[in-house]
C-alpha positions in Angstrom: 0.0 -57.5 -51.9 3.6 -57.3 -49.6 5.5 -54.8 -49.1 8.8 -57.1 -50.4 7.0 -56.8 -53.8 6.0 -53.9 -54.2 8.2 -50.8 -55.8 8.5 -47.2 -54.5 6.7 -44.4 -55.8 8.6 -41.0 -57.3 8.1 -38.2 -56.8 5.9 -35.7 -58.4 8.3 -32.5 -57.2 5.5 -30.9 -59.5 2.4 -31.6 -57.4 3.9 -31.2 -54.6 4.1 -27.4 -52.8 7.2 -26.9 -52.2 6.7 -23.3 -50.7 4.1 -24.8 -48.6 7.3 -26.9 -47.4 9.8 -24.4 -46.6 7.8 -22.8 -44.2 7.6 -26.7 -42.2 11.6 -26.1 -42.1 13.4 -24.1 -39.9 17.0 -22.7 -40.1 16.4 -22.7 -35.6 14.6 -25.8 -34.7 14.5 -24.5 -31.3 11.9 -22.7 -31.9 9.7 -25.6 -33.9 6.8 -25.6 -31.5 7.1 -29.5 -32.2 9.5 -31.7 -32.6 12.0 -31.4 -35.1 14.2 -35.4 -34.6 12.4 -38.9 -33.9 14.3 -38.3 -30.4 13.5 -34.8 -29.9 11.4 -33.9 -26.3 7.9 -34.1 -27.1 6.4 -31.3 -26.6 2.7 -31.3 -25.3 0.1 -28.1 -25.9 -0.8 -26.5 -23.1 -5.1 -25.2 -22.2 -4.4 -22.2 -23.7 -7.1 -20.9 -21.3 -5.0 -22.5 -18.1 -2.3 -20.8 -18.6 -3.7 -17.8 -18.5 -6.6 -18.3 -15.4 -3.6 -19.0 -13.6 -1.9 -15.8 -14.7 -4.6 -13.8 -14.1 -5.1 -15.6 -10.4 -1.6 -14.9 -9.8 -2.0 -11.0 -11.4 -4.7 -10.6 -9.2 -3.5 -11.2 -6.1 -0.5 -9.8 -5.9 -2.2 -6.7 -7.2 -4.6 -6.7 -5.0 -1.9 -7.0 -2.0 -0.5 -4.3 -3.3 -4.5 -2.3 -3.5 -3.2 -3.4 0.0 -0.8 -1.9 1.3 -1.4 1.5 -0.2 -5.3 1.3 2.1 -2.9 1.0 4.6 -0.5 3.7 4.4 -3.7 6.0 3.3 -5.6 4.9 6.0 -1.7 5.8 8.1 -1.6 9.1 6.7 -5.3 10.5 7.3 -4.4 9.2 10.7 -1.5 11.5 10.8 -3.5 14.1 9.2 -6.0 14.4 11.7 -4.0 14.1 14.6 -2.2 17.0 13.3 -5.3 19.2 12.8 -5.6 18.4 16.5 -2.7 19.2 17.3 -3.5 22.8 16.0 -7.1 22.9 17.2 -5.4 22.4 20.2 -2.5 24.7 19.9 -4.4 27.4 18.2 -7.5 27.1 21.5 -4.0 27.8 24.1 -2.4 31.0 21.8 -6.3 32.2 22.7 -5.8 31.5 26.3 -4.6 33.9 29.0 -0.7 32.6 29.2 0.9 35.3 32.3 4.7 33.4 31.6 6.4 32.2 28.0 6.5 28.4 28.0 9.1 26.4 27.4 9.9 24.3 24.8 9.5 20.2 25.9 7.2 20.9 29.4 4.3 19.9 30.3 1.2 23.0 31.7 -2.1 22.8 32.2 -5.0 24.1 30.7 -7.8 24.9 33.1 -11.0 26.7 31.2 -12.4 29.8 34.1 -15.7 32.0 33.8 -13.6 34.5 31.9 -12.3 32.3 29.3 -9.2 29.6 29.4 -5.0 30.2 31.7 -2.5 27.7 30.6 -0.8 27.0 34.1 2.1 25.5 35.6 -0.3 24.1 38.8 -1.3 20.8 37.9 -5.0 19.7 38.9 -3.5 18.4 42.0 -2.0 20.1 43.3 -4.6 23.4 43.4 -6.7 24.0 47.3 -10.0 24.2 47.1 -10.9 26.4 44.4 -10.5 24.8 41.6 -10.7 25.5 37.5 -12.2 23.4 34.8 -9.6 21.1 34.0 -9.3 21.3 30.4 -6.4 19.3 29.2 -2.4 18.0 30.5 -0.2 20.1 27.4 3.4 19.6 26.3 4.6 22.8 24.2 6.5 20.9 20.6 10.0 22.4 19.2 7.4 23.5 16.0 5.3 25.0 18.7 2.0 23.3 18.9 1.0 21.7 22.0 0.6 17.9 21.8 -2.5 17.0 23.9 -0.8 14.0 27.2 -4.0 14.2 28.7 -7.8 15.9 28.9 -9.9 16.6 31.3 -14.0 15.6 31.3 -15.6 19.1 28.7 -14.0 18.1 25.7 -11.6 20.7 23.7 
C-alpha cells in the first residue's frame, strides 16, 4: 500500500492511559534522563558500575592518604612522649645524685658514677687527672628543670 493513499488513523483517546502519559511530561525538561526535543543533546546512560568503581577507588586513595598522615603524626607524638620519658628518667637520676652547687638553667654539666653514688659536676671528662670517675652523661639543664642528654658515656643511664 502506498503511503500517499493511506488515510491517517484517528486516535482513540479512550484507549490511551492519560495518567501514564502524564508521567512522561515535565514542567522542567532539563531534568529528564533523555533528550526531550528532536535536536536535544544525546544522553547516554553511564555504566553505573564504572562510576561507583571510580568513586570507590578515589575514596580509598584519599582515606589511605589521610590514614598515612595520621600514622606519621602518631609516630611523631610517640617519639616525643618517649623523649619526655627519657628526660624524666635522667632528671630523676640527676636529682637523686650528689649535687654540691646550684645548677643554672641553660648550662652544661656532667654526670659521673662514684662508688658511693652518682654526682653532678662542672668538670668535663677530659679535664680530670689520673683518678677519674665513670662518665655517665653530658647534660643540659632546660627551663622546665628537666635535663637534656647531650652525650652519653659508655655505661647506659
